[in-house]
KEMAR-947475 format. One record per residue (C-alpha): residue number from 0; residue in one letter; x, y, z. Coordinates in Angstrom, 1 decimal. Layout:
<rs>
@seq: NUM&type: A&X: X&Y: Y&Z: Z
...
</rs>
This chain:
<rs>
@seq: 0&type: M&X: -59.9&Y: -27.6&Z: 21.1
@seq: 1&type: Q&X: -58.3&Y: -30.4&Z: 19.2
@seq: 2&type: R&X: -57.7&Y: -28.0&Z: 16.3
@seq: 3&type: V&X: -56.0&Y: -25.5&Z: 18.6
@seq: 4&type: R&X: -53.7&Y: -28.1&Z: 20.0
@seq: 5&type: E&X: -52.8&Y: -29.2&Z: 16.5
@seq: 6&type: N&X: -52.1&Y: -25.7&Z: 15.4
@seq: 7&type: S&X: -49.9&Y: -25.1&Z: 18.4
@seq: 8&type: L&X: -48.0&Y: -28.3&Z: 17.8
@seq: 9&type: Y&X: -47.5&Y: -27.3&Z: 14.1
@seq: 10&type: R&X: -46.1&Y: -23.9&Z: 15.1
@seq: 11&type: C&X: -43.8&Y: -25.5&Z: 17.6
@seq: 12&type: V&X: -42.4&Y: -27.9&Z: 15.0
@seq: 13&type: M&X: -41.9&Y: -25.1&Z: 12.4
@seq: 14&type: W&X: -40.1&Y: -22.9&Z: 14.9
@seq: 15&type: R&X: -37.7&Y: -25.8&Z: 15.7
@seq: 16&type: R&X: -36.9&Y: -26.0&Z: 12.0
@seq: 17&type: I&X: -36.6&Y: -22.3&Z: 11.4
@seq: 18&type: I&X: -34.4&Y: -21.4&Z: 14.4
@seq: 19&type: P&X: -31.4&Y: -23.5&Z: 13.3
@seq: 20&type: L&X: -31.8&Y: -22.0&Z: 9.8
@seq: 21&type: I&X: -31.7&Y: -18.5&Z: 11.2
@seq: 22&type: S&X: -28.6&Y: -19.4&Z: 13.2
@seq: 23&type: A&X: -26.9&Y: -20.8&Z: 10.2
@seq: 24&type: I&X: -27.6&Y: -17.7&Z: 8.2
@seq: 25&type: A&X: -26.2&Y: -15.5&Z: 10.9
@seq: 26&type: L&X: -23.0&Y: -17.6&Z: 11.1
@seq: 27&type: V&X: -22.5&Y: -17.4&Z: 7.4
@seq: 28&type: A&X: -23.0&Y: -13.6&Z: 7.4
@seq: 29&type: A&X: -20.5&Y: -13.2&Z: 10.2
@seq: 30&type: A&X: -17.9&Y: -15.4&Z: 8.4
@seq: 31&type: C&X: -18.3&Y: -13.3&Z: 5.3
@seq: 32&type: T&X: -17.7&Y: -10.0&Z: 7.1
@seq: 33&type: S&X: -14.2&Y: -8.8&Z: 6.3
@seq: 34&type: T&X: -12.1&Y: -7.1&Z: 8.9
@seq: 35&type: R&X: -9.9&Y: -5.5&Z: 6.2
@seq: 36&type: P&X: -10.3&Y: -1.7&Z: 6.3
@seq: 37&type: L&X: -11.5&Y: -0.3&Z: 3.0
@seq: 38&type: P&X: -9.2&Y: 2.1&Z: 1.1
@seq: 39&type: P&X: -10.5&Y: 5.5&Z: 0.3
@seq: 40&type: E&X: -12.1&Y: 6.2&Z: -3.1
@seq: 41&type: F&X: -9.9&Y: 7.8&Z: -5.8
@seq: 42&type: E&X: -10.9&Y: 9.6&Z: -8.9
@seq: 43&type: E&X: -9.6&Y: 8.0&Z: -12.1
@seq: 44&type: S&X: -7.9&Y: 10.5&Z: -14.4
@seq: 45&type: T&X: -6.0&Y: 10.6&Z: -17.6
@seq: 46&type: T&X: -3.0&Y: 12.6&Z: -18.6
@seq: 47&type: S&X: -2.0&Y: 14.3&Z: -21.8
@seq: 48&type: T&X: 0.8&Y: 11.9&Z: -22.6
@seq: 49&type: T&X: -0.7&Y: 8.5&Z: -21.8
@seq: 50&type: T&X: -3.9&Y: 6.9&Z: -20.7
@seq: 51&type: I&X: -3.1&Y: 5.0&Z: -17.5
@seq: 52&type: P&X: -4.8&Y: 1.6&Z: -17.4
@seq: 53&type: L&X: -7.0&Y: 1.4&Z: -14.3
@seq: 54&type: G&X: -8.9&Y: -1.5&Z: -12.9
@seq: 55&type: E&X: -7.8&Y: -4.9&Z: -11.4
@seq: 56&type: S&X: -4.8&Y: -5.1&Z: -13.8
@seq: 57&type: A&X: -2.6&Y: -2.4&Z: -15.1
@seq: 58&type: T&X: -2.4&Y: -4.3&Z: -18.4
@seq: 59&type: T&X: -6.0&Y: -4.4&Z: -19.3
@seq: 60&type: T&X: -5.7&Y: -1.2&Z: -21.4
@seq: 61&type: T&X: -2.9&Y: -0.4&Z: -23.7
@seq: 62&type: P&X: -1.4&Y: 3.1&Z: -23.0
@seq: 63&type: T&X: -0.5&Y: 5.5&Z: -25.7
@seq: 64&type: L&X: 3.2&Y: 6.1&Z: -25.9
@seq: 65&type: P&X: 4.6&Y: 9.6&Z: -25.5
@seq: 66&type: P&X: 5.8&Y: 11.5&Z: -28.6
@seq: 67&type: V&X: 9.0&Y: 10.1&Z: -30.2
@seq: 68&type: E&X: 11.0&Y: 13.2&Z: -29.2
@seq: 69&type: D&X: 10.3&Y: 12.6&Z: -25.5
@seq: 70&type: R&X: 11.5&Y: 9.0&Z: -25.5
@seq: 71&type: E&X: 14.8&Y: 7.1&Z: -25.2
@seq: 72&type: V&X: 15.2&Y: 3.4&Z: -25.7
@seq: 73&type: G&X: 17.5&Y: 1.1&Z: -23.8
@seq: 74&type: T&X: 18.0&Y: -2.6&Z: -23.0
@seq: 75&type: V&X: 17.9&Y: -4.0&Z: -19.4
@seq: 76&type: T&X: 21.1&Y: -5.7&Z: -18.5
@seq: 77&type: A&X: 20.4&Y: -6.4&Z: -14.8
@seq: 78&type: V&X: 17.9&Y: -5.7&Z: -12.1
@seq: 79&type: T&X: 19.2&Y: -4.3&Z: -8.8
@seq: 80&type: D&X: 15.9&Y: -4.5&Z: -6.9
@seq: 81&type: G&X: 12.2&Y: -4.1&Z: -7.5
@seq: 82&type: D&X: 12.5&Y: -0.5&Z: -8.9
@seq: 83&type: T&X: 16.1&Y: -0.1&Z: -10.1
@seq: 84&type: L&X: 17.5&Y: -1.3&Z: -13.4
@seq: 85&type: S&X: 20.9&Y: -1.4&Z: -15.0
@seq: 86&type: M&X: 20.5&Y: -0.5&Z: -18.7
@seq: 87&type: L&X: 22.4&Y: 0.0&Z: -21.9
@seq: 88&type: I&X: 21.2&Y: 3.3&Z: -23.4
@seq: 89&type: A&X: 22.8&Y: 4.6&Z: -26.6
@seq: 90&type: G&X: 25.8&Y: 2.4&Z: -26.0
@seq: 91&type: S&X: 26.4&Y: 3.6&Z: -22.4
@seq: 92&type: E&X: 25.6&Y: 1.9&Z: -19.1
@seq: 93&type: A&X: 23.1&Y: 3.7&Z: -16.9
@seq: 94&type: I&X: 21.3&Y: 3.0&Z: -13.7
@seq: 95&type: V&X: 17.6&Y: 3.7&Z: -14.0
@seq: 96&type: R&X: 15.3&Y: 4.3&Z: -11.0
@seq: 97&type: L&X: 11.6&Y: 3.8&Z: -12.0
@seq: 98&type: D&X: 9.9&Y: 7.1&Z: -11.2
@seq: 99&type: G&X: 6.7&Y: 7.5&Z: -9.1
@seq: 100&type: I&X: 6.9&Y: 4.2&Z: -7.4
@seq: 101&type: N&X: 8.8&Y: 2.5&Z: -4.5
@seq: 102&type: A&X: 9.4&Y: -1.2&Z: -4.2
@seq: 103&type: P&X: 10.2&Y: -3.0&Z: -0.9
@seq: 104&type: E&X: 13.9&Y: -3.1&Z: 0.0
@seq: 105&type: L&X: 15.6&Y: -6.4&Z: -0.5
@seq: 106&type: D&X: 15.7&Y: -6.9&Z: 3.3
@seq: 107&type: E&X: 12.0&Y: -6.1&Z: 3.7
@seq: 108&type: C&X: 8.9&Y: -8.3&Z: 3.3
@seq: 109&type: W&X: 8.3&Y: -9.0&Z: -0.4
@seq: 110&type: G&X: 11.5&Y: -7.3&Z: -1.4
@seq: 111&type: P&X: 13.2&Y: -10.4&Z: -2.9
@seq: 112&type: E&X: 10.0&Y: -11.4&Z: -4.6
@seq: 113&type: A&X: 9.5&Y: -8.0&Z: -6.2
@seq: 114&type: S&X: 13.0&Y: -8.0&Z: -7.5
@seq: 115&type: A&X: 12.8&Y: -11.5&Z: -8.9
@seq: 116&type: L&X: 9.5&Y: -10.8&Z: -10.6
@seq: 117&type: L&X: 10.8&Y: -7.6&Z: -12.2
@seq: 118&type: A&X: 14.0&Y: -9.4&Z: -13.4
@seq: 119&type: A&X: 11.9&Y: -12.2&Z: -15.0
@seq: 120&type: R&X: 9.8&Y: -9.6&Z: -16.8
@seq: 121&type: V&X: 12.4&Y: -7.2&Z: -18.2
@seq: 122&type: T&X: 15.9&Y: -8.7&Z: -18.2
@seq: 123&type: N&X: 17.4&Y: -8.5&Z: -21.7
@seq: 124&type: R&X: 14.2&Y: -6.7&Z: -22.9
@seq: 125&type: E&X: 14.0&Y: -3.3&Z: -24.6
@seq: 126&type: L&X: 12.2&Y: -0.5&Z: -22.7
@seq: 127&type: V&X: 11.0&Y: 2.9&Z: -23.9
@seq: 128&type: L&X: 11.9&Y: 5.4&Z: -21.2
@seq: 129&type: V&X: 10.4&Y: 8.9&Z: -20.5
@seq: 130&type: A&X: 11.9&Y: 11.4&Z: -18.1
@seq: 131&type: G&X: 9.7&Y: 12.8&Z: -15.4
@seq: 132&type: E&X: 9.9&Y: 16.3&Z: -13.9
@seq: 133&type: T&X: 13.3&Y: 15.4&Z: -12.3
@seq: 134&type: D&X: 16.0&Y: 13.9&Z: -14.5
@seq: 135&type: V&X: 18.1&Y: 12.2&Z: -11.8
@seq: 136&type: D&X: 17.8&Y: 11.5&Z: -8.1
@seq: 137&type: Q&X: 20.2&Y: 12.3&Z: -5.3
@seq: 138&type: F&X: 22.2&Y: 9.2&Z: -6.2
@seq: 139&type: G&X: 22.7&Y: 10.1&Z: -9.8
@seq: 140&type: R&X: 20.2&Y: 7.5&Z: -11.1
@seq: 141&type: L&X: 18.0&Y: 8.4&Z: -14.1
@seq: 142&type: L&X: 14.4&Y: 8.8&Z: -13.0
@seq: 143&type: R&X: 12.2&Y: 7.4&Z: -15.7
@seq: 144&type: Y&X: 8.7&Y: 6.1&Z: -16.6
@seq: 145&type: A&X: 9.2&Y: 2.8&Z: -18.5
@seq: 146&type: Y&X: 7.1&Y: 1.2&Z: -21.2
@seq: 147&type: L&X: 7.5&Y: -2.4&Z: -22.3
@seq: 148&type: E&X: 6.6&Y: -3.5&Z: -25.8
@seq: 149&type: T&X: 4.3&Y: -6.6&Z: -25.7
@seq: 150&type: D&X: 2.4&Y: -8.6&Z: -28.3
@seq: 151&type: T&X: -0.7&Y: -6.5&Z: -27.7
@seq: 152&type: G&X: 1.1&Y: -3.1&Z: -27.6
@seq: 153&type: A&X: 2.9&Y: -1.0&Z: -25.0
@seq: 154&type: E&X: 2.6&Y: -1.8&Z: -21.2
@seq: 155&type: F&X: 3.2&Y: 1.0&Z: -18.7
@seq: 156&type: L&X: 5.7&Y: -0.9&Z: -16.5
@seq: 157&type: N&X: 5.5&Y: 1.5&Z: -13.5
@seq: 158&type: A&X: 1.7&Y: 1.0&Z: -13.3
@seq: 159&type: T&X: 2.0&Y: -2.8&Z: -13.7
@seq: 160&type: L&X: 4.4&Y: -3.1&Z: -10.7
@seq: 161&type: V&X: 1.9&Y: -1.2&Z: -8.5
@seq: 162&type: A&X: -1.1&Y: -3.1&Z: -9.8
@seq: 163&type: D&X: 0.6&Y: -6.5&Z: -9.0
@seq: 164&type: G&X: 1.5&Y: -5.3&Z: -5.5
@seq: 165&type: N&X: 5.2&Y: -5.3&Z: -6.2
@seq: 166&type: A&X: 5.6&Y: -1.5&Z: -5.5
@seq: 167&type: L&X: 3.7&Y: 1.3&Z: -4.0
@seq: 168&type: A&X: 2.9&Y: 4.7&Z: -5.6
@seq: 169&type: V&X: 4.8&Y: 7.7&Z: -4.4
@seq: 170&type: Q&X: 3.0&Y: 11.1&Z: -4.2
@seq: 171&type: N&X: 6.0&Y: 13.1&Z: -5.5
@seq: 172&type: G&X: 4.0&Y: 15.6&Z: -7.6
@seq: 173&type: G&X: 4.5&Y: 13.6&Z: -10.8
@seq: 174&type: P&X: 2.0&Y: 13.5&Z: -13.6
@seq: 175&type: F&X: 0.7&Y: 10.0&Z: -12.8
@seq: 176&type: Q&X: 0.6&Y: 10.1&Z: -9.0
@seq: 177&type: S&X: -3.2&Y: 10.1&Z: -8.6
@seq: 178&type: D&X: -3.6&Y: 7.3&Z: -11.1
@seq: 179&type: L&X: -0.9&Y: 5.2&Z: -9.6
@seq: 180&type: K&X: -2.3&Y: 5.7&Z: -6.1
@seq: 181&type: A&X: -5.8&Y: 4.6&Z: -7.3
@seq: 182&type: I&X: -4.2&Y: 1.4&Z: -8.7
@seq: 183&type: E&X: -2.4&Y: 0.9&Z: -5.4
@seq: 184&type: A&X: -5.7&Y: 1.1&Z: -3.5
@seq: 185&type: R&X: -7.1&Y: -1.7&Z: -5.6
@seq: 186&type: A&X: -4.0&Y: -3.8&Z: -5.2
@seq: 187&type: Y&X: -4.2&Y: -3.4&Z: -1.4
@seq: 188&type: Q&X: -7.9&Y: -4.3&Z: -1.2
@seq: 189&type: S&X: -7.3&Y: -7.3&Z: -3.5
@seq: 190&type: G&X: -4.3&Y: -8.5&Z: -1.4
@seq: 191&type: K&X: -1.9&Y: -8.5&Z: -4.4
@seq: 192&type: G&X: 1.8&Y: -9.0&Z: -3.8
@seq: 193&type: M&X: 3.1&Y: -7.3&Z: -0.7
@seq: 194&type: W&X: -0.4&Y: -6.4&Z: 0.4
@seq: 195&type: G&X: -1.3&Y: -10.1&Z: 1.1
@seq: 196&type: T&X: -2.1&Y: -10.9&Z: 4.7
@seq: 197&type: I&X: 0.4&Y: -13.8&Z: 5.0
@seq: 198&type: V&X: 3.0&Y: -13.1&Z: 2.3
@seq: 199&type: C&X: 5.9&Y: -13.2&Z: 4.8
@seq: 200&type: G&X: 6.8&Y: -15.6&Z: 7.5
@seq: 201&type: D&X: 5.2&Y: -18.9&Z: 8.4
@seq: 202&type: G&X: 1.6&Y: -18.7&Z: 7.1
@seq: 203&type: E&X: 0.5&Y: -21.3&Z: 9.6
@seq: 204&type: A&X: 1.3&Y: -18.9&Z: 12.5
@seq: 205&type: I&X: -0.3&Y: -15.7&Z: 11.0
@seq: 206&type: R&X: -4.0&Y: -14.7&Z: 11.3
@seq: 207&type: A&X: -5.7&Y: -14.6&Z: 7.9
@seq: 208&type: D&X: -7.7&Y: -11.4&Z: 8.8
@seq: 209&type: R&X: -6.1&Y: -8.1&Z: 9.7
@seq: 210&type: P&X: -7.0&Y: -6.8&Z: 13.2
@seq: 211&type: V&X: -9.5&Y: -3.9&Z: 13.2
@seq: 212&type: V&X: -7.1&Y: -1.1&Z: 13.8
@seq: 213&type: R&X: -7.0&Y: 2.1&Z: 11.8
@seq: 214&type: V&X: -5.6&Y: 5.6&Z: 11.6
@seq: 215&type: G&X: -7.9&Y: 7.7&Z: 13.8
@seq: 216&type: E&X: -6.2&Y: 11.1&Z: 13.1
@seq: 217&type: I&X: -3.1&Y: 12.5&Z: 11.4
@seq: 218&type: Q&X: -1.6&Y: 15.9&Z: 11.6
@seq: 219&type: F&X: 0.8&Y: 16.1&Z: 8.6
@seq: 220&type: D&X: 1.1&Y: 19.9&Z: 8.3
@seq: 221&type: P&X: 1.1&Y: 21.7&Z: 11.7
@seq: 222&type: Q&X: 1.4&Y: 25.5&Z: 11.8
@seq: 223&type: G&X: 4.8&Y: 27.0&Z: 11.4
@seq: 224&type: P&X: 7.9&Y: 25.9&Z: 9.5
@seq: 225&type: D&X: 7.9&Y: 22.1&Z: 9.0
@seq: 226&type: D&X: 11.3&Y: 21.6&Z: 10.7
@seq: 227&type: D&X: 10.2&Y: 23.6&Z: 13.7
@seq: 228&type: A&X: 6.9&Y: 21.8&Z: 14.2
@seq: 229&type: L&X: 8.1&Y: 18.2&Z: 14.6
@seq: 230&type: D&X: 6.5&Y: 17.9&Z: 18.0
@seq: 231&type: Q&X: 3.1&Y: 18.9&Z: 16.5
@seq: 232&type: E&X: 3.3&Y: 16.4&Z: 13.6
@seq: 233&type: Y&X: 1.7&Y: 13.1&Z: 14.6
@seq: 234&type: V&X: -0.5&Y: 10.1&Z: 13.7
@seq: 235&type: T&X: -2.9&Y: 8.3&Z: 16.0
@seq: 236&type: F&X: -4.1&Y: 4.7&Z: 15.7
@seq: 237&type: I&X: -7.2&Y: 3.3&Z: 17.3
@seq: 238&type: N&X: -8.4&Y: -0.2&Z: 18.0
@seq: 239&type: E&X: -12.0&Y: -0.6&Z: 16.8
@seq: 240&type: G&X: -12.1&Y: -4.4&Z: 17.4
@seq: 241&type: Y&X: -13.3&Y: -6.5&Z: 20.3
@seq: 242&type: G&X: -9.9&Y: -7.8&Z: 21.3
@seq: 243&type: R&X: -6.6&Y: -6.5&Z: 22.5
@seq: 244&type: V&X: -4.1&Y: -5.8&Z: 19.7
@seq: 245&type: S&X: -0.3&Y: -5.8&Z: 20.4
@seq: 246&type: F&X: 1.7&Y: -3.3&Z: 18.3
@seq: 247&type: S&X: 5.0&Y: -4.5&Z: 19.9
@seq: 248&type: G&X: 7.7&Y: -4.9&Z: 17.3
@seq: 249&type: W&X: 5.5&Y: -3.7&Z: 14.5
@seq: 250&type: T&X: 6.9&Y: -1.2&Z: 12.0
@seq: 251&type: L&X: 5.5&Y: 2.2&Z: 11.0
@seq: 252&type: R&X: 6.6&Y: 3.7&Z: 7.7
@seq: 253&type: D&X: 5.7&Y: 6.2&Z: 5.0
@seq: 254&type: E&X: 6.1&Y: 6.0&Z: 1.2
@seq: 255&type: S&X: 9.8&Y: 6.6&Z: 1.3
@seq: 256&type: S&X: 12.6&Y: 4.0&Z: 1.6
@seq: 257&type: S&X: 14.0&Y: 5.5&Z: 4.8
@seq: 258&type: N&X: 11.4&Y: 6.5&Z: 7.4
@seq: 259&type: R&X: 10.9&Y: 3.5&Z: 9.7
@seq: 260&type: L&X: 9.8&Y: 3.3&Z: 13.3
@seq: 261&type: T&X: 9.6&Y: 0.1&Z: 15.4
@seq: 262&type: F&X: 6.9&Y: 0.2&Z: 18.1
@seq: 263&type: P&X: 8.3&Y: -0.4&Z: 21.5
@seq: 264&type: K&X: 7.5&Y: -3.5&Z: 23.6
@seq: 265&type: N&X: 4.3&Y: -3.6&Z: 25.6
@seq: 266&type: T&X: 2.5&Y: -1.3&Z: 23.0
@seq: 267&type: V&X: -0.9&Y: -3.0&Z: 23.4
@seq: 268&type: L&X: -4.3&Y: -1.5&Z: 22.6
@seq: 269&type: A&X: -7.4&Y: -2.6&Z: 24.4
@seq: 270&type: P&X: -10.7&Y: -2.3&Z: 22.5
@seq: 271&type: G&X: -11.4&Y: 1.4&Z: 22.0
@seq: 272&type: D&X: -7.9&Y: 2.5&Z: 23.0
@seq: 273&type: S&X: -5.6&Y: 4.6&Z: 20.9
@seq: 274&type: V&X: -1.9&Y: 5.4&Z: 20.6
@seq: 275&type: T&X: -0.2&Y: 8.5&Z: 19.1
@seq: 276&type: V&X: 3.2&Y: 8.6&Z: 17.4
@seq: 277&type: V&X: 4.8&Y: 12.1&Z: 17.4
@seq: 278&type: T&X: 7.4&Y: 12.8&Z: 14.8
@seq: 279&type: G&X: 9.5&Y: 14.9&Z: 17.3
@seq: 280&type: C&X: 10.9&Y: 14.1&Z: 20.7
@seq: 281&type: S&X: 8.2&Y: 15.8&Z: 22.7
@seq: 282&type: G&X: 4.5&Y: 16.8&Z: 22.4
@seq: 283&type: G&X: 1.4&Y: 14.7&Z: 22.1
@seq: 284&type: P&X: -0.4&Y: 12.8&Z: 24.9
@seq: 285&type: P&X: 1.7&Y: 11.7&Z: 27.9
@seq: 286&type: D&X: 1.8&Y: 8.1&Z: 26.8
@seq: 287&type: S&X: 2.5&Y: 8.9&Z: 23.1
@seq: 288&type: I&X: 5.5&Y: 7.3&Z: 21.3
@seq: 289&type: K&X: 8.2&Y: 9.7&Z: 20.2
@seq: 290&type: W&X: 9.8&Y: 9.1&Z: 16.8
@seq: 291&type: C&X: 12.5&Y: 11.7&Z: 17.5
@seq: 292&type: S&X: 13.1&Y: 12.2&Z: 13.8
@seq: 293&type: D&X: 15.3&Y: 15.1&Z: 12.7
@seq: 294&type: T&X: 13.0&Y: 15.9&Z: 9.8
@seq: 295&type: P&X: 9.3&Y: 15.7&Z: 9.0
@seq: 296&type: V&X: 8.0&Y: 12.3&Z: 8.2
@seq: 297&type: W&X: 4.5&Y: 12.9&Z: 6.8
@seq: 298&type: S&X: 4.6&Y: 14.8&Z: 3.5
@seq: 299&type: N&X: 2.3&Y: 17.9&Z: 3.1
@seq: 300&type: G&X: 1.7&Y: 16.9&Z: -0.5
@seq: 301&type: G&X: 0.3&Y: 13.5&Z: 0.3
@seq: 302&type: D&X: 1.7&Y: 10.3&Z: 1.8
@seq: 303&type: T&X: 0.7&Y: 6.8&Z: 2.9
@seq: 304&type: V&X: 0.8&Y: 5.4&Z: 6.5
@seq: 305&type: I&X: 1.7&Y: 1.8&Z: 6.5
@seq: 306&type: V&X: 2.0&Y: -0.4&Z: 9.6
@seq: 307&type: S&X: 3.4&Y: -3.9&Z: 9.3
@seq: 308&type: D&X: 3.5&Y: -6.8&Z: 11.8
@seq: 309&type: T&X: 6.8&Y: -8.3&Z: 13.1
@seq: 310&type: L&X: 7.1&Y: -10.4&Z: 10.0
@seq: 311&type: G&X: 6.5&Y: -7.5&Z: 7.6
@seq: 312&type: N&X: 2.9&Y: -8.2&Z: 6.6
@seq: 313&type: A&X: 0.8&Y: -5.1&Z: 6.1
@seq: 314&type: V&X: -1.7&Y: -4.5&Z: 8.8
@seq: 315&type: I&X: -2.7&Y: -0.9&Z: 8.2
@seq: 316&type: W&X: -2.8&Y: 1.1&Z: 4.9
@seq: 317&type: Y&X: -4.0&Y: 4.7&Z: 5.0
@seq: 318&type: T&X: -3.3&Y: 7.3&Z: 2.3
@seq: 319&type: Y&X: -4.1&Y: 11.0&Z: 2.1
@seq: 320&type: T&X: -3.7&Y: 13.4&Z: -0.8
@seq: 321&type: G&X: -2.5&Y: 16.4&Z: 1.1
@seq: 322&type: E&X: -2.8&Y: 20.0&Z: -0.1
</rs>
């Protein structure tokens, strides 16, 4: 009987020691669980003109420069913003828009930083330029992929800007779009540059973790001509967290520099709730938000849905490759 009591006492003491340990392990596990939504997987690919460096940094592998006959060389004289350069090419001034990418505008979160970092990197430097499928944009700027000579070889500047979180990749049908988008996915998941959770505004006042909201559904290519189907084009967001999430004053955008929507006041999602944004002025659920855009927003060929908080910090990043 004495032995039984001793064994019972021993088990009691051991459980008192084990229970706090189990609780501590549970707390650590909970603290280590990230609320940041994972980006989709992308296939890494190479092109016939250059091997795009993939991985955590776009400069880890030296790309092969295109043939000499496909190049032009110029010197950067000034930087307009994070993706636009003034250059001297063959004795003439030219404005060069880096192709396949889009940096934040100067009045947007991380826009001034992206511009300053690019200026520090390339001002008064010589670049090797290669034209894409389109020679100039609608503003008459030269559309170019740029290579910067370094001590270790050539650096694909467009990819570096995306890898550092200073620009996003644009799915414009260019030869490098899938590679650049894969680099962007890594930059987002790593919180580089504009993809950091507290890069804009007072860091003291911003949550370090993104709320658990995601794209639940997107209809980017409804039946019929695109311009006639604006009321059937939409994107739906869902709150998968345990608390209420206010979208009030947040911004919805695509990969372009122009499409922007500000969520109206009192746009609040309870756990499990969803909200739909329709591109046109009608359609969708009764409580849907109407963008009332005159043209389609979400590209059939692939696009990225980005939602930023009132200070400009990215909350949602969702990309699709289209048809």
